[in-house]
ROZA-334248 format. One record per residue (C-alpha): chain; residue in one letter; residue number from 1; x, y, z. Coordinates in pm, 1 decimal. Layout:
A/A/NUM/X/Y/Z $
...
//
This chain:
A/M/1/-11114.0/-12681.8/9029.3 $
A/S/2/-11317.3/-12778.0/9324.3 $
A/N/3/-11564.0/-12524.5/9451.6 $
A/P/4/-11488.9/-12437.5/9871.5 $
A/F/5/-11851.6/-12479.9/9977.4 $
A/S/6/-11816.7/-12860.5/9834.2 $
A/S/7/-11557.1/-12922.2/10135.8 $
A/L/8/-11838.3/-12782.6/10398.4 $
A/G/9/-12019.5/-13110.7/10336.4 $
A/L/10/-12283.7/-12975.5/10055.0 $
A/G/11/-12365.8/-13201.6/9748.6 $
A/T/12/-12306.8/-13130.0/9408.4 $
A/E/13/-12678.9/-13023.3/9329.2 $
A/L/14/-12634.5/-12700.9/9557.6 $
A/V/15/-12275.8/-12639.3/9493.3 $
A/S/16/-12360.1/-12623.3/9108.5 $
A/A/17/-12619.2/-12392.6/9158.8 $
A/L/18/-12394.8/-12187.3/9417.8 $
A/T/19/-12111.2/-12159.5/9135.7 $
A/A/20/-12409.8/-12064.3/8832.5 $
A/Q/21/-12459.1/-11785.3/9124.1 $
A/G/22/-12115.5/-11635.5/9154.6 $
A/Y/23/-12002.9/-11785.6/9488.0 $
A/E/24/-11629.1/-11851.7/9539.7 $
A/N/25/-11587.7/-11850.2/9884.4 $
A/P/26/-11791.7/-11911.8/10208.0 $
A/T/27/-11807.5/-11609.3/10456.7 $
A/P/28/-11711.4/-11692.8/10801.5 $
A/I/29/-12086.1/-11724.1/10933.2 $
A/Q/30/-12149.9/-11968.4/10681.7 $
A/A/31/-11827.0/-12160.2/10717.6 $
A/A/32/-11897.1/-12197.7/11065.5 $
A/A/33/-12270.9/-12232.3/11075.6 $
A/I/34/-12320.0/-12522.8/10769.1 $
A/P/35/-12086.6/-12791.9/10918.0 $
A/K/36/-12286.1/-12809.2/11264.4 $
A/A/37/-12637.1/-12730.8/11068.7 $
A/L/38/-12569.2/-13024.1/10877.4 $
A/A/39/-12485.5/-13212.2/11167.7 $
A/G/40/-12788.4/-13148.0/11326.0 $
A/H/41/-12715.2/-12932.4/11586.6 $
A/D/42/-12915.7/-12632.6/11675.1 $
A/L/43/-12817.7/-12321.0/11623.5 $
A/L/44/-12768.3/-11987.8/11821.6 $
A/A/45/-12581.2/-11741.4/11556.1 $
A/A/46/-12497.7/-11424.0/11621.3 $
A/A/47/-12502.5/-11260.9/11240.7 $
A/Q/48/-12536.1/-10926.1/11158.3 $
A/T/49/-12715.6/-10818.9/10790.7 $
A/G/50/-12530.3/-10853.0/10499.6 $
A/T/51/-12283.3/-11140.2/10605.4 $
A/G/52/-12453.5/-11468.2/10426.7 $
A/K/53/-12658.6/-11557.0/10697.9 $
A/T/54/-12918.8/-11659.9/10451.0 $
A/A/55/-12739.3/-11942.0/10275.2 $
A/A/56/-12537.7/-11999.2/10618.2 $
A/F/57/-12887.1/-12165.1/10706.9 $
A/M/58/-13041.8/-12243.3/10405.0 $
A/L/59/-12827.1/-12444.9/10229.0 $
A/P/60/-12736.0/-12680.7/10517.9 $
A/S/61/-13104.6/-12713.8/10535.9 $
A/L/62/-13155.1/-12787.6/10154.5 $
A/E/63/-12906.1/-13061.5/10202.2 $
A/R/64/-13056.9/-13243.3/10461.3 $
A/L/65/-13409.8/-13243.4/10310.6 $
A/K/66/-13305.3/-13340.2/9974.9 $
A/R/67/-13383.6/-13638.7/10066.9 $
A/Y/68/-13699.9/-13612.4/10034.4 $
A/A/69/-13727.2/-13421.8/9675.6 $
A/T/70/-13942.2/-13634.6/9457.6 $
A/A/71/-14079.0/-13571.8/9147.7 $
A/S/72/-14432.3/-13680.6/9232.1 $
A/T/73/-14746.8/-13427.0/9232.3 $
A/S/74/-14953.6/-13605.8/9528.2 $
A/P/75/-14954.2/-13316.2/9782.5 $
A/A/76/-14940.9/-13622.4/10042.5 $
A/M/77/-14541.6/-13656.5/9918.6 $
A/H/78/-14503.1/-13278.7/9992.6 $
A/P/79/-14536.0/-13182.9/10362.1 $
A/V/80/-14397.7/-12863.8/10515.0 $
A/R/81/-14075.7/-12973.3/10630.0 $
A/M/82/-13905.3/-12635.6/10687.8 $
A/L/83/-14052.2/-12287.6/10831.1 $
A/V/84/-13876.6/-11941.1/10831.4 $
A/L/85/-14006.9/-11713.9/10988.3 $
A/T/86/-13926.9/-11340.6/10907.6 $
A/P/87/-14055.7/-10998.3/11090.9 $
A/T/88/-14117.8/-10828.2/10785.8 $
A/R/89/-14233.5/-10915.0/10430.2 $
A/E/90/-13959.1/-10816.3/10209.6 $
A/L/91/-13689.6/-11031.2/10444.6 $
A/A/92/-13944.0/-11305.6/10348.5 $
A/D/93/-13945.7/-11213.6/9999.5 $
A/Q/94/-13562.0/-11180.0/9961.5 $
A/I/95/-13551.3/-11531.8/10165.4 $
A/D/96/-13784.7/-11691.5/9914.5 $
A/Q/97/-13584.3/-11568.9/9618.2 $
A/N/98/-13252.9/-11690.6/9729.1 $
A/V/99/-13448.8/-12031.6/9798.1 $
A/Q/100/-13527.9/-12067.7/9432.6 $
A/S/101/-13205.2/-11992.1/9337.7 $
A/Y/102/-13065.3/-12271.9/9554.5 $
A/I/103/-13309.7/-12544.5/9473.3 $
A/K/104/-13297.7/-12552.6/9088.4 $
A/N/105/-13116.6/-12871.7/9069.0 $
A/L/106/-13350.0/-12992.9/9372.2 $
A/P/107/-13735.2/-13100.3/9312.4 $
A/L/108/-13861.2/-12951.0/9612.5 $
A/R/109/-14129.8/-12719.7/9646.2 $
A/H/110/-14139.3/-12378.2/9807.8 $
A/T/111/-14389.9/-12065.6/9908.6 $
A/V/112/-14368.0/-11774.6/10070.2 $
A/L/113/-14662.5/-11626.1/10316.9 $
A/F/114/-14685.6/-11270.1/10398.7 $
A/G/115/-14958.1/-11006.3/10443.9 $
A/G/116/-15069.0/-10744.0/10222.5 $
A/M/117/-15131.3/-10996.2/9950.8 $
A/N/118/-15396.4/-11206.2/9833.4 $
A/M/119/-15440.3/-11496.6/10017.1 $
A/D/120/-15624.0/-11714.5/9741.4 $
A/K/121/-15271.2/-11796.1/9578.2 $
A/Q/122/-15111.1/-11872.7/9906.7 $
A/T/123/-15375.9/-12105.7/9968.5 $
A/A/124/-15336.8/-12288.4/9653.1 $
A/D/125/-14966.1/-12344.3/9673.4 $
A/L/126/-14981.7/-12498.5/10028.8 $
A/R/127/-15289.9/-12742.3/9928.5 $
A/A/128/-15040.7/-12832.8/9660.4 $
A/G/129/-14795.5/-12922.0/9879.3 $
A/C/130/-14445.3/-12783.6/9973.5 $
A/E/131/-14182.0/-12836.1/10167.7 $
A/I/132/-14016.0/-12544.2/10238.5 $
A/V/133/-14251.9/-12256.6/10336.0 $
A/V/134/-14101.4/-11858.7/10443.9 $
A/A/135/-14338.1/-11686.2/10673.4 $
A/T/136/-14424.0/-11362.0/10849.4 $
A/V/137/-14560.7/-11429.0/11176.1 $
A/G/138/-14912.9/-11280.2/11147.8 $
A/R/139/-14973.7/-11415.6/10827.1 $
A/L/140/-14867.9/-11785.1/10901.7 $
A/L/141/-15104.5/-11777.1/11212.6 $
A/D/142/-15396.3/-11660.7/10945.4 $
A/H/143/-15360.1/-11976.0/10746.3 $
A/V/144/-15308.9/-12184.5/11086.1 $
A/K/145/-15669.5/-12029.8/11156.3 $
A/Q/146/-15823.4/-12146.3/10837.1 $
A/K/147/-15601.5/-12475.0/10863.8 $
A/N/148/-15483.2/-12414.3/10510.4 $
A/I/149/-15129.1/-12534.7/10677.4 $
A/S/150/-15018.3/-12809.8/10904.0 $
A/L/151/-14703.6/-12802.3/11063.5 $
A/N/152/-14664.9/-13157.5/11248.9 $
A/K/153/-14449.5/-13292.2/10988.0 $
A/V/154/-14186.8/-13004.3/11035.1 $
A/E/155/-13836.4/-13095.6/11073.8 $
A/I/156/-13638.6/-12784.5/11055.7 $
A/V/157/-13769.4/-12432.1/11210.6 $
A/V/158/-13544.9/-12113.6/11148.4 $
A/L/159/-13619.8/-11790.4/11325.1 $
A/D/160/-13426.7/-11490.1/11118.4 $
A/E/161/-13376.8/-11180.3/11267.4 $
A/A/162/-13472.0/-11306.7/11571.6 $
A/D/163/-13444.8/-10985.4/11791.6 $
A/R/164/-13628.3/-10770.9/11529.3 $
A/M/165/-13918.0/-10980.1/11550.4 $
A/L/166/-13915.5/-10975.9/11973.5 $
A/D/167/-13864.1/-10606.0/11883.1 $
A/M/168/-14180.0/-10582.4/11702.1 $
A/G/169/-14365.6/-10715.1/12009.4 $
A/F/170/-14430.5/-11081.3/11838.2 $
A/I/171/-14270.9/-11283.7/12126.6 $
A/D/172/-14628.9/-11445.6/12222.2 $
A/D/173/-14710.0/-11521.7/11878.4 $
A/I/174/-14380.9/-11687.7/11841.9 $
A/R/175/-14404.8/-11919.0/12102.2 $
A/K/176/-14733.7/-12004.8/11980.0 $
A/I/177/-14614.4/-12120.8/11657.8 $
A/M/178/-14360.4/-12307.2/11809.0 $
A/Q/179/-14602.8/-12509.7/12046.6 $
A/M/180/-14757.8/-12658.6/11735.4 $
A/L/181/-14413.7/-12804.0/11585.5 $
A/P/182/-14284.0/-13125.6/11681.7 $
A/R/183/-14089.2/-13174.1/11958.0 $
A/Q/184/-13811.1/-13358.7/11791.4 $
A/R/185/-13688.6/-13117.0/11577.5 $
A/Q/186/-13371.4/-12888.5/11463.2 $
A/T/187/-13384.3/-12487.1/11552.9 $
A/L/188/-13192.0/-12242.0/11388.3 $
A/L/189/-13151.0/-11930.7/11548.9 $
A/F/190/-13020.4/-11619.3/11392.1 $
A/S/191/-12994.9/-11258.3/11570.7 $
A/A/192/-12782.1/-10964.8/11579.6 $
A/T/193/-12751.9/-11004.2/11950.0 $
A/F/194/-12791.0/-11232.8/12218.2 $
A/S/195/-13017.6/-11006.8/12449.9 $
A/A/196/-13202.7/-11202.5/12763.1 $
A/P/197/-13514.1/-11252.2/12598.0 $
A/I/198/-13332.3/-11421.9/12304.8 $
A/R/199/-13141.3/-11666.6/12571.5 $
A/K/200/-13447.3/-11709.5/12749.4 $
A/L/201/-13650.0/-11806.2/12399.0 $
A/A/202/-13310.3/-12028.2/12309.2 $
A/Q/203/-13363.0/-12170.1/12668.9 $
A/D/204/-13723.8/-12291.8/12586.7 $
A/F/205/-13719.7/-12406.8/12284.2 $
A/M/206/-13394.2/-12546.9/12163.8 $
A/N/207/-13221.0/-12812.1/12275.5 $
A/A/208/-12809.1/-12771.5/12347.8 $
A/P/209/-12782.6/-12506.8/12105.2 $
A/E/210/-12410.9/-12448.9/11962.1 $
A/T/211/-12341.6/-12086.9/11953.0 $
A/V/212/-12147.4/-11935.2/11650.4 $
A/E/213/-12045.2/-11639.3/11694.7 $
A/V/214/-11739.9/-11482.9/11442.6 $
A/A/215/-11785.2/-11137.0/11522.4 $
A/A/216/-11812.6/-10892.1/11803.1 $
A/Q/217/-12211.7/-10823.2/11842.7 $
A/N/218/-12313.5/-10474.6/11688.9 $
A/T/219/-12011.0/-10367.2/11476.4 $
A/T/220/-12026.6/-10228.2/11190.0 $
A/N/221/-11866.2/-10399.2/10860.9 $
A/A/222/-11521.4/-10237.6/10804.1 $
A/N/223/-11596.4/-10168.9/10402.6 $
A/V/224/-11853.7/-9902.0/10506.9 $
A/E/225/-11696.7/-9517.4/10588.8 $
A/Q/226/-11888.1/-9373.6/10815.5 $
A/H/227/-11965.0/-8984.6/10782.8 $
A/I/228/-12199.2/-8785.3/11116.3 $
A/I/229/-12252.8/-8409.5/10951.3 $
A/A/230/-12350.4/-8130.4/11200.9 $
A/V/231/-12638.5/-7964.7/11089.9 $
A/D/232/-12944.2/-7757.8/11174.6 $
A/T/233/-13283.3/-7952.4/11107.0 $
A/F/234/-13404.6/-7696.1/10900.3 $
A/Q/235/-13168.6/-7730.4/10685.9 $
A/K/236/-13163.0/-8145.4/10648.9 $
A/R/237/-13317.7/-8083.7/10340.7 $
A/N/238/-13123.4/-7861.7/10142.1 $
A/L/239/-12767.2/-8032.2/10271.7 $
A/L/240/-12969.5/-8360.7/10125.9 $
A/E/241/-13017.0/-8251.8/9831.0 $
A/R/242/-12689.8/-8117.5/9824.4 $
A/L/243/-12533.8/-8462.0/9923.3 $
A/I/244/-12714.7/-8628.0/9635.0 $
A/V/245/-12658.1/-8370.3/9356.9 $
A/D/246/-12244.7/-8334.1/9444.3 $
A/L/247/-12158.7/-8682.9/9491.4 $
A/H/248/-12371.5/-8791.0/9198.8 $
A/M/249/-12594.2/-9071.0/9400.3 $
A/N/250/-12766.0/-9249.4/9145.4 $
A/Q/251/-12860.5/-9543.7/9411.6 $
A/V/252/-12891.7/-9471.8/9752.4 $
A/I/253/-13143.4/-9552.8/10035.4 $
A/V/254/-13261.7/-9247.4/10286.6 $
A/F/255/-13364.5/-9363.6/10624.4 $
A/C/256/-13630.6/-9157.3/10829.9 $
A/K/257/-13787.1/-9273.1/11143.7 $
A/T/258/-14140.0/-9226.0/11142.2 $
A/K/259/-14342.9/-9270.7/10791.6 $
A/Q/260/-14459.6/-8923.3/10818.7 $
A/S/261/-14104.8/-8815.1/10758.1 $
A/V/262/-14052.8/-9055.1/10482.4 $
A/D/263/-14336.6/-8920.1/10338.2 $
A/R/264/-14263.0/-8520.3/10382.7 $
A/V/265/-13875.9/-8610.5/10229.1 $
A/T/266/-13985.5/-8835.7/9974.1 $
A/R/267/-14203.0/-8518.8/9871.3 $
A/E/268/-13962.2/-8249.2/9869.9 $
A/L/269/-13660.3/-8470.1/9710.8 $
A/V/270/-13989.6/-8472.3/9375.4 $
A/R/271/-14047.3/-8158.7/9416.4 $
A/R/272/-13653.3/-8080.2/9338.0 $
A/N/273/-13641.3/-8307.0/9063.9 $
A/L/274/-13501.0/-8588.8/9184.5 $
A/S/275/-13647.8/-8945.4/9144.3 $
A/A/276/-13780.9/-9063.7/9437.9 $
A/Q/277/-14016.4/-9312.7/9654.1 $
A/A/278/-14145.7/-9378.0/9969.3 $
A/I/279/-14169.2/-9704.7/10131.8 $
A/H/280/-14345.1/-9807.7/10483.4 $
A/G/281/-14577.9/-10014.9/10615.4 $
A/D/282/-14923.1/-9794.5/10541.9 $
A/R/283/-14807.3/-9874.5/10168.3 $
A/S/284/-14976.5/-10171.3/9978.2 $
A/Q/285/-14752.6/-10463.4/9948.0 $
A/Q/286/-14785.0/-10442.9/9576.1 $
A/S/287/-14682.5/-10090.7/9577.2 $
A/R/288/-14359.3/-10159.0/9779.9 $
A/L/289/-14257.9/-10433.1/9552.9 $
A/E/290/-14266.7/-10222.0/9241.2 $
A/T/291/-14073.4/-9975.8/9446.0 $
A/L/292/-13806.4/-10250.3/9528.8 $
A/N/293/-13786.3/-10346.0/9200.8 $
A/A/294/-13742.7/-10036.7/9008.4 $
A/F/295/-13462.6/-9979.1/9284.0 $
A/K/296/-13288.5/-10254.6/9215.3 $
A/D/297/-13341.2/-10197.9/8817.9 $
A/G/298/-13180.0/-9822.8/8875.9 $
A/S/299/-13487.2/-9659.5/8719.0 $
A/L/300/-13527.6/-9489.1/9063.8 $
A/R/301/-13276.1/-9339.0/9248.2 $
A/V/302/-13349.3/-9237.0/9567.4 $
A/L/303/-13548.9/-9483.4/9799.0 $
A/V/304/-13681.0/-9299.5/10147.9 $
A/A/305/-13752.1/-9595.2/10393.6 $
A/T/306/-13846.2/-9667.4/10732.8 $
A/D/307/-13614.9/-9892.0/10958.4 $
A/I/308/-13917.2/-10201.7/10950.9 $
A/A/309/-13971.9/-10178.1/10595.8 $
A/A/310/-13573.2/-10185.5/10459.9 $
A/R/311/-13556.8/-10514.1/10686.7 $
A/G/312/-13405.5/-10777.2/10431.3 $
A/L/313/-13330.3/-10539.8/10113.0 $
A/D/314/-13093.9/-10679.2/9963.9 $
A/I/315/-12921.6/-10454.6/9703.4 $
A/A/316/-12636.2/-10577.9/9524.8 $
A/E/317/-12345.1/-10314.0/9593.8 $
A/L/318/-12526.7/-10036.2/9691.3 $
A/P/319/-12285.8/-9777.4/9753.0 $
A/F/320/-12480.1/-9516.2/9948.8 $
A/V/321/-12676.4/-9477.8/10269.4 $
A/I/322/-12824.4/-9140.9/10445.1 $
A/N/323/-12907.1/-9186.5/10811.9 $
A/Y/324/-13201.1/-8840.9/10725.6 $
A/E/325/-13293.4/-8882.8/11087.9 $
A/M/326/-13083.6/-9069.5/11365.7 $
A/P/327/-13287.0/-9412.4/11467.9 $
A/A/328/-13460.4/-9422.3/11773.9 $
A/Q/329/-13202.4/-9735.0/11916.5 $
A/P/330/-12828.6/-9750.6/11839.1 $
A/E/331/-12882.8/-10080.1/11769.9 $
A/D/332/-13091.8/-10009.9/11424.4 $
A/Y/333/-12774.7/-9767.5/11293.5 $
A/V/334/-12564.1/-10104.9/11282.0 $
A/H/335/-12916.7/-10245.4/11078.0 $
A/R/336/-12934.5/-9879.8/10849.3 $
A/I/337/-12558.4/-9902.9/10734.6 $
A/G/338/-12559.5/-10263.5/10668.2 $
A/R/339/-12730.9/-10178.5/10376.4 $
A/T/340/-12398.5/-10102.0/10197.9 $
A/G/341/-12075.0/-10243.9/10194.6 $
A/R/342/-12273.8/-10608.3/10142.5 $
A/A/343/-12058.4/-10945.0/10002.2 $
A/G/344/-11702.0/-10715.9/10041.2 $
A/A/345/-11835.7/-10424.1/9871.8 $
A/D/346/-11734.0/-10073.6/9957.0 $
A/G/347/-12003.0/-9842.4/10097.5 $
A/V/348/-12053.4/-9477.4/10237.2 $
A/A/349/-12313.3/-9415.2/10516.5 $
A/I/350/-12389.8/-9059.2/10598.7 $
A/S/351/-12606.6/-8910.5/10882.2 $
A/L/352/-12737.2/-8599.9/10965.7 $
A/M/353/-12706.8/-8494.1/11289.5 $
A/D/354/-12923.5/-8204.8/11467.4 $
A/E/355/-12869.6/-8071.0/11789.7 $
A/S/356/-13157.7/-8296.0/11944.4 $
A/E/357/-12993.7/-8616.1/11832.8 $
A/Q/358/-12657.6/-8582.6/12018.4 $
A/K/359/-12703.8/-8824.1/12312.3 $
A/M/360/-12865.3/-9116.6/12022.5 $
A/F/361/-12508.2/-9026.2/11890.8 $
A/E/362/-12321.5/-9083.4/12201.9 $
A/S/363/-12520.1/-9390.1/12241.3 $
A/I/364/-12435.7/-9544.4/11882.2 $
A/K/365/-12040.5/-9457.1/11956.7 $
A/E/366/-12073.8/-9681.6/12313.7 $
A/L/367/-12254.2/-9941.5/12156.4 $
A/T/368/-12020.7/-10015.4/11834.0 $
A/G/369/-11698.2/-9893.2/12028.9 $
A/N/370/-11609.6/-9667.6/11672.7 $
A/K/371/-11430.1/-9355.2/11723.7 $
A/L/372/-11687.7/-9166.0/11501.7 $
A/L/373/-11591.4/-8751.5/11440.6 $
A/I/374/-11835.0/-8468.1/11371.0 $
A/E/375/-11828.3/-8307.6/11069.1 $
A/R/376/-11939.7/-7994.8/10950.2 $
A/I/377/-12000.0/-7898.8/10566.3 $
A/E/378/-11937.4/-7502.2/10427.9 $
A/G/379/-12246.9/-7346.8/10361.9 $
A/F/380/-12458.1/-7576.9/10635.3 $
A/E/381/-12295.7/-7510.2/10954.8 $
A/P/382/-12520.2/-7528.5/11250.7 $
A/Q/383/-12583.1/-7241.5/11480.5 $
A/W/384/-12549.2/-7494.8/11833.1 $
A/W/385/-12231.3/-7639.1/11714.0 $
A/E/386/-11918.0/-7489.4/11833.4 $
A/Q/387/-11528.6/-7555.0/11767.8 $
A/G/388/-11405.5/-7876.3/11965.2 $
A/G/389/-11730.4/-8034.3/12037.2 $
A/A/390/-12078.0/-8002.1/12007.5 $
A/K/391/-12176.7/-7805.8/12292.2 $
A/P/392/-12541.6/-7589.8/12327.1 $
A/E/393/-12415.4/-7227.2/12414.5 $
A/K/394/-12454.7/-7152.6/12787.1 $
A/P/395/-12765.1/-6915.2/12862.3 $
A/E/396/-12660.3/-6531.0/12928.2 $
A/M/397/-12675.5/-6461.5/13268.5 $
A/R/398/-12863.8/-6140.7/13370.1 $
A/E/399/-12848.1/-5930.5/13685.1 $
A/P/400/-13135.2/-5964.1/13965.9 $
A/R/401/-13372.2/-5656.7/13928.5 $
A/Q/402/-13474.6/-5424.1/14192.2 $
A/R/403/-13782.5/-5469.1/14327.8 $
A/N/404/-14057.5/-5198.3/14377.0 $
A/R/405/-14227.6/-5067.5/14674.6 $
A/Y/406/-14536.6/-5322.3/14616.7 $
A/E/407/-14340.1/-5631.0/14578.6 $
A/S/408/-14129.3/-5517.7/14855.2 $
A/A/409/-14444.4/-5485.1/15079.1 $
A/K/410/-14543.6/-5786.4/14979.0 $
A/A/411/-14231.8/-6036.9/15088.3 $
A/Q/412/-14251.3/-5853.7/15431.0 $
A/R/413/-14612.4/-5954.6/15473.7 $
A/E/414/-14490.7/-6305.8/15355.6 $
A/K/415/-14188.4/-6320.2/15582.7 $
A/N/416/-14452.5/-6233.2/15885.0 $
A/T/417/-14674.0/-6530.0/15788.8 $
A/R/418/-14412.4/-6785.0/15766.2 $
A/P/419/-14428.4/-7010.2/16067.9 $
A/E/420/-14059.9/-6970.9/16227.8 $
A/N/421/-14179.7/-6631.8/16253.0 $
A/A/422/-14503.7/-6687.4/16439.2 $
A/A/423/-14392.9/-6725.0/16748.7 $
A/N/424/-14310.8/-6359.6/16815.7 $
A/D/425/-14722.9/-6294.0/16750.0 $
A/A/426/-14852.2/-6247.6/17090.9 $
A/G/427/-15162.4/-6383.3/17008.6 $
A/A/428/-15020.1/-6721.6/16894.3 $
A/A/429/-15051.8/-6944.4/17229.6 $
A/C/430/-14918.1/-7270.2/17054.2 $
A/G/431/-14693.1/-7070.3/16850.6 $
A/K/432/-14850.2/-7240.4/16494.3 $
A/I/433/-15019.2/-7117.5/16229.9 $
A/A/434/-15344.2/-7301.3/16175.5 $
A/G/435/-15378.7/-7377.4/15796.3 $
A/R/436/-15701.9/-7373.5/15583.3 $
A/S/437/-15830.2/-7721.6/15668.5 $
A/R/438/-16168.8/-7770.7/15889.2 $
A/R/439/-15926.0/-8028.1/16169.0 $
A/S/440/-15666.4/-7790.4/16166.2 $
A/R/441/-15861.0/-7470.9/16254.7 $
A/R/442/-16039.0/-7669.2/16534.0 $
A/E/443/-15684.6/-7780.0/16648.8 $
A/H/444/-15579.1/-7415.4/16666.9 $
A/R/445/-15887.5/-7193.3/16729.0 $
A/T/446/-15739.2/-6906.5/16886.1 $
A/C/447/-15413.6/-6899.1/16628.4 $
A/A/448/-15726.4/-6903.4/16351.2 $
A/L/449/-15899.2/-6628.5/16480.0 $
A/L/450/-15600.6/-6430.3/16471.1 $
A/Q/451/-15579.1/-6457.9/16108.8 $
A/P/452/-15808.5/-6179.6/15907.3 $
A/R/453/-15943.5/-6425.4/15649.7 $
A/Y/454/-16007.1/-6706.6/15872.7 $
A/R/455/-16200.2/-6426.6/16119.7 $
A/R/456/-16382.9/-6322.7/15815.3 $
A/K/457/-16500.9/-6692.6/15730.9 $
A/I/458/-16612.6/-6746.8/16052.4 $
A/T/459/-16851.8/-6462.9/16060.1 $
A/L/460/-16982.3/-6545.9/15745.3 $
A/K/461/-17080.4/-6893.9/15884.8 $
A/I/462/-17220.8/-6750.7/16166.2 $
A/K/463/-17407.3/-6502.3/16005.6 $
A/C/464/-17558.6/-6753.2/15734.9 $
A/R/465/-17661.7/-6992.5/16001.0 $
A/L/466/-17888.5/-6710.6/16177.3 $
A/N/467/-18014.6/-6629.6/15880.0 $
A/I/468/-18094.8/-6994.0/15799.5 $
A/S/469/-18233.2/-7029.5/16144.0 $
A/R/470/-18495.8/-6754.0/16162.1 $
A/F/471/-18629.8/-6827.9/15819.8 $
A/R/472/-18714.3/-7178.8/15934.8 $
A/R/473/-18891.4/-7034.8/16205.5 $
A/H/474/-19052.0/-6779.6/16030.5 $
A/F/475/-19142.2/-7057.0/15768.4 $
A/S/476/-19267.1/-7339.5/16038.7 $
A/N/477/-19478.1/-7015.1/16215.6 $
A/R/478/-19660.6/-6971.0/15882.2 $
A/T/479/-19711.2/-7329.5/15781.2 $
A/D/480/-19868.3/-7374.1/16124.0 $
A/A/481/-20098.6/-7027.5/16104.2 $
A/L/482/-20198.7/-7194.6/15773.1 $
A/G/483/-20286.6/-7539.0/15881.0 $
A/A/484/-20499.0/-7388.9/16175.5 $
A/T/485/-20727.8/-7158.9/15890.5 $
A/A/486/-20752.7/-7529.3/15641.9 $
A/R/487/-20904.7/-7664.2/15987.7 $
A/T/488/-21141.5/-7389.6/16090.8 $
A/G/489/-21264.1/-7361.3/15754.1 $
//
């Protein structure tokens, strides 16, 4: 029986590799993107994580590059033909692993470039020649600066998770790299959203791109069961432990907003005898890879991660995801829960929401269009939540207290000095009260002198001037006398 992928135009080498890996039917994004990419069109594709987008751009690209496959060992026979740019190291490493499995029947070379690893091996791979390079933006520019890589023969460039790269501030670096590439090339851009910056990037560097959008943007997977649990902030750690233990979560990713939160939650879980490790940008690349491998093989129970560090994680049949803290952006919620329910499998996503995270919850509902309900767990009922909706309690209204005699007299004095009452004063010729500035007192001399504070200041200034004048006259008289004495002597 023929594999459905062969009907998309893929050759026997790739189809046999897919069959060996258990690929049966193409996903919607693969079925829509592969024929257009094989035809040589530029693609602007909207695809969420877990939809099979890596195969959607790698398989047609490998089919087009197989004409360059050669067993020659000469580096000149293996120039860089395809460049894949990713926002994170983990995503780059995951794509490189997929490439390795796809090309096992093709004599094509590949390498991956990202920070945190020794550049010597990467440099050696580049100098030996490789047709496919998967790289993060920063490390690629490092190799370009050291002249370890030439991009003048690139035929296909892929921007994977372009929206995330723009969010991370890589737009200038991406433009710099795109300007190094040949003008005659194929550009495949995959993004979760078609925002204005994404469309501007496509307009500047793509040639009449075909748009591929198989599902509404920012939608969540129907296979993911979502729960929003209201809880007080100080109860989150206890509830997290209860969920992991009672639901028998043997493999779960816990998301936090910051690196500091990741470390705190990890320490607390370890203190409670739960197997947990952290992954974030401050960890070395070797440590991150070891942690990921331990989590994938099942020896690690809980992986605590930030949003960026978890990009590109592809865990087969991950059953649970917990949002210990709501994300900073509603789009990140879609990416987070997209770690589970992949490739048609079922998953559960649980979010712990405290009082300060209600606005983000409303933004997530508006973005995804899901009618998410707030739930409570017995024993962890939040103090701020009321039945029928998450509403903070109204502050208690207090009766105004009676003023004492001192406050009443002070209020009467303030009333008498207001501008609207100044006209009632017999001495206020212009009907205005002078301010404290010098110009105001000069323009309203009479009014200024009526105020005791100004009268006292003016009197003090006059006295000071008189004293200074007397001192100067006295000092000058003594100086003249001393000069006369000196001349006489």
